[in-house]
Structure formats: structure tokens, C-alpha cells
C-alpha positions as CSV (number, residue, x, y, z in Angstrom):
1,M,26.1,-15.1,-20.7
2,P,26.6,-18.3,-18.6
3,K,23.7,-20.2,-17.0
4,M,22.7,-19.5,-13.4
5,K,23.8,-22.3,-11.2
6,T,21.8,-23.6,-8.3
7,N,23.6,-23.7,-5.0
8,P,23.9,-27.4,-4.0
9,G,23.4,-26.8,-0.3
10,A,20.2,-24.8,-0.9
11,K,18.9,-27.4,-3.3
12,K,19.0,-30.0,-0.5
13,R,17.4,-27.7,2.1
14,F,14.5,-25.9,0.3
15,T,11.5,-27.1,-1.7
16,L,8.9,-25.3,-3.6
17,T,5.2,-25.6,-2.8
18,G,2.4,-25.7,-5.4
19,T,1.6,-22.0,-4.8
20,G,5.2,-20.9,-5.2
21,K,6.2,-20.5,-1.6
22,I,9.5,-22.0,-0.4
23,K,9.4,-24.6,2.3
24,R,12.2,-25.1,4.9
25,K,12.9,-27.4,7.8
26,H,13.4,-26.1,11.4
27,A,16.8,-26.1,12.9
28,F,17.8,-27.6,16.3
29,K,16.2,-31.1,15.6
30,S,19.3,-33.1,14.8
31,H,21.1,-33.8,18.1
32,I,21.2,-33.1,21.8
33,L,17.5,-33.8,22.0
34,T,17.4,-35.1,25.6
35,K,17.2,-31.6,27.2
36,K,14.5,-30.4,24.8
37,S,10.9,-30.9,25.7
38,T,8.7,-33.3,23.8
39,K,6.4,-30.4,22.7
40,R,9.4,-28.5,21.4
41,K,10.8,-31.4,19.5
42,R,7.3,-32.2,18.0
43,N,6.9,-28.6,16.8
44,L,10.3,-28.6,15.2
45,T,9.3,-31.6,13.1
46,Y,6.9,-29.7,10.9
47,F,8.0,-27.7,7.8
48,G,7.9,-23.9,7.9
49,T,8.0,-21.3,5.1
50,V,10.9,-19.0,4.4
51,H,10.3,-15.5,5.8
52,K,9.8,-12.7,3.3
53,S,12.9,-10.9,4.4
54,D,15.0,-14.0,3.4
55,L,13.1,-14.8,0.3
56,N,15.3,-12.8,-2.2
57,N,18.5,-14.4,-0.8
58,V,17.0,-18.0,-1.0
59,K,15.7,-17.4,-4.5
60,A,19.1,-16.3,-5.6
61,L,20.7,-19.4,-4.2
62,L,18.1,-21.5,-6.0
63,A,18.7,-19.6,-9.3
64,M,15.1,-18.4,-9.4
65,K,16.0,-14.8,-9.8
């Protein structure tokens, strides 16, 4: 049986934490920032974790399943 391959796009976008959770960046922080409030832009800076409903799909893309 062939090896599981990691999706290159997912490899760039997700990282694993020490406890095994999957970290992600927030969307809407790349351009058209003038109309967004400072508070909104600041809160988009921080990392979030992948929601449990998306976890199986992300793990499949990262060849963890």
C-alpha cells in the first residue's frame, strides 16, 4: 500500500501544539485592512485551534489519520 501524502497547502497552514491540538491562523487579515477596526485586526492576529467538527478533515489532509 502506498504512503499517505501530506497535502502541501495544509502543511503550510496548520501546526501541531504540544498537547496534540491543531493550530490555525484567522482569515481576513491579509488585505483591505483600512475598513476593519483596530480591535478586530488585533484579535485576528492570534492563533486559534481547529474546531472539533473540522478536525477529521484537517487530520486527513495532514496524513495523521
